[in-house]
C-alpha positions as CSV (number, residue, x, y, z in Angstrom):
1,M,-86.1,38.5,8.8
2,K,-87.7,41.1,6.8
3,I,-85.0,42.0,3.8
4,A,-85.7,44.5,0.7
5,I,-83.4,44.1,-2.0
6,V,-83.6,47.4,-4.8
7,G,-82.6,46.4,-8.0
8,T,-83.9,42.6,-9.5
9,G,-81.0,42.3,-12.3
10,Y,-78.2,39.1,-11.9
11,V,-77.4,40.1,-7.8
12,G,-80.5,41.4,-7.0
13,L,-82.7,38.7,-8.4
14,V,-80.7,35.9,-7.2
15,T,-79.9,37.3,-4.0
16,G,-83.5,37.8,-3.7
17,T,-84.7,34.8,-4.2
18,C,-82.4,33.0,-2.7
19,L,-82.3,34.8,0.6
20,A,-86.3,33.9,0.5
21,D,-85.2,30.2,-0.2
22,L,-84.1,30.4,3.1
23,G,-86.8,31.7,5.1
24,N,-86.9,35.4,5.0
25,E,-89.6,37.9,4.2
26,V,-87.8,39.6,1.3
27,I,-89.4,42.3,-1.1
28,C,-87.8,43.4,-4.7
29,I,-87.7,46.4,-6.0
30,D,-87.4,47.8,-9.1
31,K,-88.3,51.8,-11.2
32,D,-88.9,49.2,-14.0
33,R,-92.6,48.8,-14.3
34,G,-92.6,46.1,-16.9
35,K,-90.0,44.1,-15.9
36,I,-91.7,43.9,-12.2
37,A,-95.1,42.8,-14.1
38,L,-93.3,40.2,-15.8
39,L,-91.8,39.2,-12.3
40,N,-95.4,39.2,-10.7
41,A,-96.4,37.0,-13.8
42,G,-94.0,34.5,-12.9
43,R,-91.8,35.2,-16.2
44,I,-87.9,35.7,-15.2
45,P,-86.0,38.3,-18.0
46,I,-82.6,36.9,-17.4
47,Y,-81.3,33.7,-18.2
48,E,-80.3,32.1,-14.8
49,P,-80.6,28.1,-15.0
50,G,-82.6,27.2,-11.8
51,L,-83.7,30.6,-11.3
52,P,-87.4,30.3,-13.0
53,E,-88.3,27.4,-10.4
54,M,-86.8,28.9,-7.4
55,V,-88.7,32.3,-8.2
56,I,-92.2,30.8,-8.5
57,K,-91.9,28.4,-5.7
58,N,-90.9,31.1,-3.5
59,T,-93.3,33.6,-5.0
60,C,-96.2,31.0,-4.1
61,S,-95.3,30.8,-0.4
62,R,-95.6,34.4,-0.5
63,N,-92.0,34.2,1.2
64,L,-90.9,36.6,-2.5
65,T,-92.6,39.4,-3.8
66,F,-91.6,42.1,-6.4
67,T,-93.1,45.9,-6.8
68,D,-92.0,49.2,-8.0
69,D,-93.0,51.1,-4.5
70,L,-90.2,51.6,-2.6
71,P,-91.1,53.4,0.0
72,T,-94.1,51.1,1.2
73,A,-91.5,48.0,0.3
74,I,-88.3,49.0,3.0
75,A,-90.8,50.3,5.7
76,D,-90.6,47.4,8.0
77,A,-87.1,46.1,6.3
78,E,-84.4,45.3,8.6
79,V,-82.0,45.0,5.9
80,I,-82.0,47.1,2.8
81,F,-79.7,45.7,0.0
82,I,-78.3,47.8,-2.4
83,A,-78.2,45.9,-6.1
84,V,-78.3,48.1,-9.2
85,G,-76.2,48.4,-11.7
86,T,-72.7,50.2,-12.0
87,P,-71.6,50.3,-15.3
88,Q,-68.2,51.8,-16.8
89,G,-68.8,55.3,-17.2
90,K,-67.1,57.9,-19.8
91,S,-64.2,58.4,-17.7
92,G,-63.4,54.5,-17.2
93,G,-64.7,54.8,-13.7
94,A,-67.8,53.1,-12.1
95,D,-71.0,55.2,-13.1
96,L,-72.7,55.6,-9.0
97,S,-75.4,57.8,-10.0
98,G,-78.2,55.1,-9.2
99,V,-76.6,53.7,-6.5
100,W,-76.6,57.3,-5.4
101,A,-80.5,58.2,-6.4
102,V,-81.3,54.7,-4.3
103,G,-79.8,55.5,-1.2
104,R,-81.3,59.5,-1.3
105,Q,-85.0,58.0,-1.9
106,I,-84.1,55.5,0.9
107,A,-83.5,58.2,3.2
108,E,-86.1,60.1,2.3
109,N,-88.6,57.4,3.4
110,L,-86.9,55.8,5.8
111,K,-89.2,55.1,9.1
112,G,-87.3,53.1,11.5
113,P,-83.4,51.8,11.9
114,A,-82.1,49.9,9.2
115,T,-79.3,48.4,7.6
116,I,-78.6,49.7,4.0
117,V,-76.4,47.4,2.8
118,I,-74.4,47.9,-0.4
119,K,-74.2,44.9,-3.1
120,S,-73.5,46.4,-6.3
121,T,-69.8,46.6,-7.4
122,V,-68.5,50.0,-6.7
123,P,-65.2,51.9,-5.4
124,V,-63.3,52.1,-2.2
125,G,-65.0,55.3,-0.7
126,T,-68.5,54.6,-1.5
127,N,-69.5,53.2,1.4
128,A,-68.8,56.5,3.3
129,E,-69.4,58.9,1.0
130,L,-73.2,57.5,0.8
131,S,-73.0,57.4,4.7
132,R,-72.3,61.2,4.3
133,Q,-75.5,62.1,2.1
134,M,-78.2,60.2,3.2
135,A,-77.3,61.6,6.9
136,E,-77.9,65.2,5.3
137,I,-81.4,64.2,4.5
138,T,-82.4,61.7,7.4
139,D,-82.7,61.8,11.3
140,V,-83.7,58.3,11.7
141,P,-80.8,55.9,12.4
142,F,-78.8,53.7,10.1
143,D,-75.7,51.6,9.0
144,V,-74.4,51.4,6.0
145,A,-72.4,48.2,5.4
146,S,-70.6,46.4,2.2
147,N,-71.3,43.7,1.2
148,P,-69.8,42.5,-2.1
149,E,-71.2,40.0,-4.8
150,F,-68.9,36.5,-6.4
151,L,-71.8,35.8,-8.2
152,K,-71.4,34.2,-11.6
153,E,-73.8,34.1,-14.1
154,G,-74.5,30.9,-15.2
155,A,-73.5,29.4,-11.5
156,A,-75.1,32.2,-9.5
157,I,-77.5,29.9,-6.9
158,E,-74.9,27.6,-6.0
159,D,-72.3,30.4,-5.7
160,F,-74.4,32.1,-3.2
161,Y,-75.4,28.9,-1.3
162,K,-71.7,27.5,-1.7
163,P,-69.4,30.3,-1.3
164,D,-65.9,31.2,-1.0
165,R,-66.4,33.1,1.5
166,V,-68.8,36.1,2.7
167,V,-67.0,39.3,3.0
168,V,-68.7,42.6,4.7
169,G,-67.4,45.7,5.7
170,A,-68.8,47.3,8.4
171,R,-67.9,50.2,11.1
172,R,-70.2,48.4,13.8
173,P,-70.1,45.3,15.2
174,E,-73.9,45.4,15.9
175,V,-74.0,45.8,12.0
176,V,-71.8,42.8,11.7
177,A,-74.1,40.1,14.0
178,T,-77.0,41.6,11.8
179,L,-74.9,40.1,8.4
180,L,-74.0,37.3,10.1
181,R,-77.9,36.4,11.2
182,V,-78.6,36.8,7.2
183,Y,-75.6,34.3,6.2
184,K,-75.3,31.7,8.7
185,P,-77.4,29.1,7.0
186,I,-75.2,29.3,4.2
187,L,-72.0,29.7,6.3
188,G,-69.5,26.2,7.8
189,A,-65.8,25.5,8.1
190,D,-64.8,26.1,4.8
191,R,-67.0,28.9,4.2
192,P,-65.8,31.8,6.0
193,F,-68.0,35.0,6.9
194,L,-65.1,37.6,6.5
195,A,-65.8,41.3,8.9
196,M,-63.6,43.9,7.8
197,L,-63.7,48.5,7.3
198,P,-65.9,49.1,4.2
199,E,-63.2,50.4,2.5
200,S,-61.4,46.6,2.6
201,A,-64.9,44.8,1.5
202,E,-64.7,47.7,-1.4
203,M,-61.0,46.5,-2.8
204,T,-61.6,43.2,-2.4
205,K,-64.2,42.9,-5.0
206,Y,-62.4,44.5,-7.5
207,V,-58.7,43.2,-6.5
208,A,-60.4,39.6,-7.1
209,N,-62.0,40.0,-10.0
210,C,-58.7,42.1,-11.5
211,L,-56.7,39.3,-10.6
212,L,-59.0,36.5,-12.3
213,A,-58.8,39.1,-15.3
214,T,-55.1,38.6,-15.2
215,K,-55.0,35.1,-15.1
216,I,-57.2,34.7,-17.9
217,S,-55.0,37.7,-20.3
218,F,-51.7,36.2,-18.8
219,I,-52.6,32.4,-20.5
220,N,-54.0,33.7,-23.3
221,E,-50.6,35.7,-24.6
222,M,-48.6,32.4,-23.4
223,A,-50.7,31.0,-25.9
224,N,-50.2,33.2,-28.5
225,L,-46.8,32.8,-27.8
226,C,-46.9,28.9,-28.3
227,T,-48.3,29.4,-31.6
228,G,-45.1,31.1,-32.6
229,Y,-43.2,28.8,-31.3
230,G,-45.2,25.9,-32.1
231,A,-45.6,24.6,-28.5
232,H,-48.6,23.2,-26.8
233,I,-51.2,25.3,-25.0
234,D,-52.7,22.3,-23.2
235,D,-49.0,20.4,-22.7
236,V,-47.8,24.0,-21.1
237,R,-51.2,24.2,-19.1
238,R,-50.4,20.4,-17.9
239,G,-47.0,21.3,-17.5
240,I,-47.9,24.8,-14.9
241,G,-51.0,23.4,-13.5
242,Y,-49.8,20.3,-11.6
243,D,-48.0,23.4,-9.5
244,R,-49.9,23.3,-6.6
245,R,-49.1,27.3,-6.5
246,I,-50.4,27.7,-10.2
247,G,-53.6,25.5,-10.6
248,F,-55.4,25.1,-13.6
249,Q,-58.4,27.8,-12.3
250,F,-59.1,30.4,-14.6
251,L,-55.9,29.5,-16.9
252,A,-57.7,28.0,-20.2
253,P,-56.8,30.7,-23.3
254,G,-59.8,31.5,-25.6
255,A,-61.1,34.7,-27.5
256,G,-60.9,37.0,-24.3
257,Y,-63.1,37.5,-21.6
258,G,-66.5,39.5,-21.6
259,G,-69.4,40.0,-19.5
260,S,-70.5,42.4,-17.1
261,C,-67.9,42.4,-14.4
262,F,-64.1,41.8,-15.5
263,P,-63.7,44.5,-18.5
264,K,-65.7,46.9,-16.2
265,D,-64.0,46.1,-13.2
266,V,-60.4,46.3,-14.6
267,R,-61.2,49.7,-15.8
268,A,-62.7,50.9,-12.4
269,L,-59.7,49.9,-10.9
270,I,-57.5,51.5,-13.0
271,H,-59.6,54.8,-12.4
272,M,-59.3,54.8,-9.2
273,A,-55.8,54.4,-9.5
274,K,-55.5,57.5,-11.0
275,M,-57.7,59.7,-8.7
276,V,-54.8,59.4,-6.1
277,G,-51.9,59.2,-8.5
278,L,-51.0,56.1,-9.0
279,P,-49.2,53.9,-11.7
280,C,-51.8,50.7,-12.7
281,Q,-49.5,49.7,-15.3
282,M,-50.0,45.9,-14.8
283,M,-54.2,46.4,-14.9
284,E,-53.6,49.2,-18.1
285,V,-52.0,45.8,-19.5
286,V,-54.4,43.2,-18.5
287,D,-57.4,45.4,-20.5
288,S,-54.6,45.9,-23.4
289,V,-54.1,42.4,-23.8
290,N,-57.8,41.1,-23.7
291,E,-59.3,43.8,-26.0
292,S,-56.3,42.4,-28.4
293,Q,-57.2,38.7,-27.7
294,K,-60.8,39.5,-29.0
295,D,-59.0,39.9,-32.4
296,V,-56.9,36.5,-32.3
297,L,-60.0,34.8,-33.7
298,P,-60.8,36.8,-36.6
299,R,-56.8,37.2,-37.0
300,L,-57.0,33.1,-37.5
301,I,-60.2,33.2,-40.1
302,L,-58.7,36.0,-42.0
303,N,-55.5,34.4,-42.6
304,H,-56.7,31.1,-43.2
305,F,-59.1,32.0,-46.3
306,G,-55.4,34.5,-48.0
307,G,-56.4,37.5,-46.0
308,S,-60.5,37.9,-47.3
309,V,-63.7,36.4,-46.6
310,R,-65.6,38.2,-49.2
311,G,-68.4,36.7,-50.1
312,L,-67.7,33.6,-48.0
313,R,-70.3,31.8,-45.3
314,I,-69.4,32.1,-41.7
315,A,-70.4,29.9,-39.0
316,V,-70.6,31.6,-35.7
317,W,-71.6,28.7,-32.3
318,G,-72.0,30.7,-29.5
319,L,-72.9,34.8,-29.2
320,A,-72.9,35.0,-25.3
321,F,-69.9,35.7,-23.4
322,K,-69.6,32.3,-21.4
323,P,-72.2,29.1,-21.7
324,E,-75.3,29.2,-19.3
325,T,-76.2,33.0,-19.7
326,D,-77.6,35.2,-22.5
327,D,-75.4,38.0,-21.4
328,V,-73.6,39.7,-24.7
329,R,-71.9,42.7,-22.8
330,E,-68.4,43.0,-24.0
331,S,-68.5,39.7,-25.7
332,P,-65.7,38.5,-28.1
333,A,-68.4,36.7,-30.5
334,L,-69.9,40.9,-31.3
335,V,-66.0,41.9,-32.1
336,L,-65.8,38.5,-34.6
337,I,-68.8,39.5,-35.8
338,E,-68.1,43.0,-36.8
339,E,-64.8,42.4,-38.4
340,L,-66.8,39.5,-40.5
341,L,-69.2,41.8,-41.7
342,Q,-67.1,44.6,-42.4
343,A,-64.8,42.0,-44.6
344,G,-67.5,41.7,-46.8
345,A,-68.5,37.6,-44.8
346,L,-72.0,36.2,-44.8
347,V,-72.7,35.5,-41.1
348,R,-75.1,33.3,-39.7
349,V,-74.7,32.9,-35.6
350,S,-76.6,30.7,-33.8
351,D,-76.4,30.3,-29.3
352,P,-79.2,28.7,-27.3
353,Q,-79.9,31.5,-25.1
354,A,-77.9,34.8,-26.8
355,L,-80.1,35.2,-30.4
356,E,-82.7,37.9,-29.3
357,H,-80.0,40.6,-27.3
358,V,-77.6,39.6,-30.6
359,R,-80.5,40.5,-32.7
360,A,-81.7,43.9,-31.1
361,I,-77.8,44.7,-32.1
362,Y,-76.9,43.3,-35.4
363,G,-80.9,43.2,-36.9
364,D,-81.2,41.6,-40.5
365,R,-77.5,42.1,-41.2
366,L,-77.2,38.1,-40.2
367,D,-79.2,35.4,-40.4
368,Y,-80.3,33.7,-36.6
369,C,-80.3,29.9,-36.2
370,E,-82.2,28.1,-33.8
371,D,-80.5,24.8,-34.3
372,P,-76.6,25.3,-34.4
373,Y,-76.4,22.6,-37.6
374,S,-78.8,24.9,-39.0
375,A,-76.2,27.8,-39.1
376,L,-73.9,25.4,-41.0
377,E,-75.8,24.6,-44.7
378,M,-73.1,26.1,-47.2
379,A,-70.6,27.5,-44.9
380,D,-67.3,27.7,-45.9
381,A,-66.6,27.5,-42.0
382,V,-67.4,27.8,-38.4
383,A,-66.0,29.3,-35.2
384,I,-66.8,28.7,-31.9
385,V,-66.9,31.7,-29.6
386,T,-68.9,30.3,-26.3
387,D,-68.2,26.7,-25.4
388,W,-71.4,25.3,-24.6
389,K,-71.7,22.0,-24.0
390,Q,-73.9,21.1,-27.1
391,Y,-71.0,22.8,-29.3
392,Q,-68.2,20.5,-27.2
393,S,-69.1,17.4,-29.0
394,P,-70.7,17.6,-32.6
395,D,-71.6,15.4,-35.1
396,F,-68.6,15.7,-37.5
397,A,-70.0,13.2,-40.0
398,V,-73.3,15.9,-40.6
399,M,-71.2,18.6,-40.4
400,S,-68.9,17.6,-43.1
401,D,-72.5,17.0,-45.2
402,L,-73.8,20.7,-44.5
403,M,-70.6,22.5,-44.9
404,N,-69.0,24.0,-48.1
405,H,-65.4,23.2,-46.5
406,R,-64.9,21.8,-43.5
407,V,-62.7,24.2,-41.7
408,I,-62.8,24.7,-38.0
409,F,-61.6,27.5,-35.6
410,D,-62.2,26.7,-32.3
411,G,-62.0,29.8,-30.2
412,R,-62.8,28.4,-26.8
413,N,-60.5,24.9,-27.5
414,C,-63.2,23.0,-26.5
415,L,-63.0,20.5,-29.2
416,D,-60.8,17.4,-29.1
417,E,-58.6,18.1,-31.4
418,A,-57.3,14.5,-32.6
419,K,-61.3,13.9,-33.9
420,V,-61.3,17.2,-35.3
421,L,-58.4,16.3,-37.4
422,S,-59.5,12.3,-37.6
423,S,-63.0,13.3,-39.3
424,G,-60.9,15.2,-41.7
425,F,-61.3,18.8,-40.9
426,Q,-59.0,21.4,-41.0
427,Y,-58.7,22.8,-37.6
428,Q,-57.5,25.6,-35.4
429,G,-57.7,26.6,-31.5
430,I,-55.9,29.1,-29.1
431,G,-52.6,27.9,-29.2
432,R,-52.9,24.9,-30.1
433,L,-51.6,24.3,-33.6
434,T,-49.3,26.4,-35.4
435,P,-51.1,27.4,-38.9
436,G,-51.0,24.9,-41.6
437,S,-49.9,22.1,-39.0
438,S,-51.1,19.1,-39.8
439,R,-50.6,17.1,-36.9
440,P,-51.6,18.0,-33.2
441,H,-48.6,17.7,-31.7
442,T,-44.8,17.6,-32.6
443,R,-41.7,17.5,-31.0
444,A,-39.0,17.6,-33.3
445,N,-36.1,14.8,-33.6
446,V,-37.8,13.8,-30.0
447,L,-40.7,12.3,-30.3
448,E,-43.9,11.7,-31.9
449,L,-47.6,11.2,-30.5
450,V,-49.5,8.5,-32.8
451,T,-52.4,8.7,-31.0
452,P,-52.7,12.5,-30.7
453,D,-55.3,12.9,-27.8
454,P,-53.8,14.5,-24.9
455,L,-57.2,15.3,-22.6
456,S,-58.0,11.6,-22.7
457,E,-57.8,9.3,-19.7
458,S,-55.1,7.4,-21.4
459,F,-53.1,6.8,-24.2
460,D,-50.4,5.1,-26.0
461,L,-47.4,6.7,-26.8
462,A,-45.0,5.3,-29.5
463,W,-41.1,7.3,-29.2
464,D,-38.4,7.4,-31.9
465,I,-35.8,6.1,-30.0
466,S,-33.1,7.2,-32.9
467,D,-32.2,10.2,-30.8
468,V,-33.8,9.5,-27.6
469,E,-33.5,7.0,-24.9
470,V,-36.3,6.0,-22.8
471,L,-35.7,5.8,-19.4
472,A,-39.3,5.0,-17.8
473,P,-42.9,4.6,-19.0
474,V,-44.5,7.8,-19.7
475,E,-48.3,8.5,-18.2
476,W,-50.3,11.4,-19.6
477,L,-53.0,12.9,-16.8
478,P,-56.0,14.5,-17.9
479,L,-56.3,17.9,-18.4
480,Q,-58.2,19.1,-15.5
481,K,-61.1,22.1,-16.6
482,A,-60.5,25.1,-15.0
């Protein structure tokens, strides 16, 4: 099929490249001539594992091309995807100016019947309104379908080829059939193609992201409660996660969620509710809890140092909002950095991909280190904000030699707690340890773990049986990662 993709951000570039890899003739369009020149030179403006190789492969085969000439690009396209940004507007709702502008330009240059597909995340009613606006401009027959994306940054290619489902919103069966042809190569018994009205498809994307955001805010609030009562969030996660009704997905506590989707989609849904006079209390709380969670790590650090970090050197490992991306939008690391700087700390930062994006924000207010260990030189503490794999098994001996004080704040609970403690470091995670506690597990007057490693495949237990009768052996199961 001949397919046009308008927008070469995360969604547009990944979608276009993958569709080209399936054998379609795809042309990606962007008004940013600099970005198009970069792509035509084989350089990728975003970090997404595996994407550069796929772009080069498909540009060489001529299945994939890039242009800033929209009228020419859409002339022969059977399907035209709109994948432009819909950032948060001043009111909290999605800014749809990009969608309207692209729709108008398509309508002005449409030469023959085509299916226009909104891939961008848009509020309910956008499909109908875009159809109305375009119909005022052109007499050429067209349909507008909705096809929300569910691509995770850092795993977008795998998500495209192995989707949990493909959601399509359309008003005519012929449009559904067209999009079924597009996606048929990646569908299967466990990858359903779900056809529905556009309004339902538009709502599906928001409901999915808001539910996932709710799970994250929920477990973060529970982790903070664990800290207050001396419970251990890893044990609690295990206790609830093996319940098949609950599971482990998106129930990993941390420093708060960020990125381009969850924050703006939660706020967009709140705005949508206000527009029709309905309450959206749960989402308002989810957003509030998440914003508060971003203050937990700075607060742990300040409390540890008696309320003042002025003149102290604090290393920050991880700047992107999640691993395997260079995206720092709404990243908890930015909140931590800002609060440390305002408190007078000297901040050194490291990240495998996001250094330049943060440098563009903070300039010479920070020290930037390509090597994470370089950030630790003479540091009084290190805070881990993004759980990149290279941070999860560090060399504690090297860290000990480099740092002024052996203090680790684990904002993603990504370290082996027992190894950190046995290496002589002070350690605080999210919901793992009550500040000041010297042992990772304490169950007063009942039992004590002498090998405190709940995340290992197996370990021994020694019971204090003065108050407890041991009725059966205890087996610890490994905690499944979300």
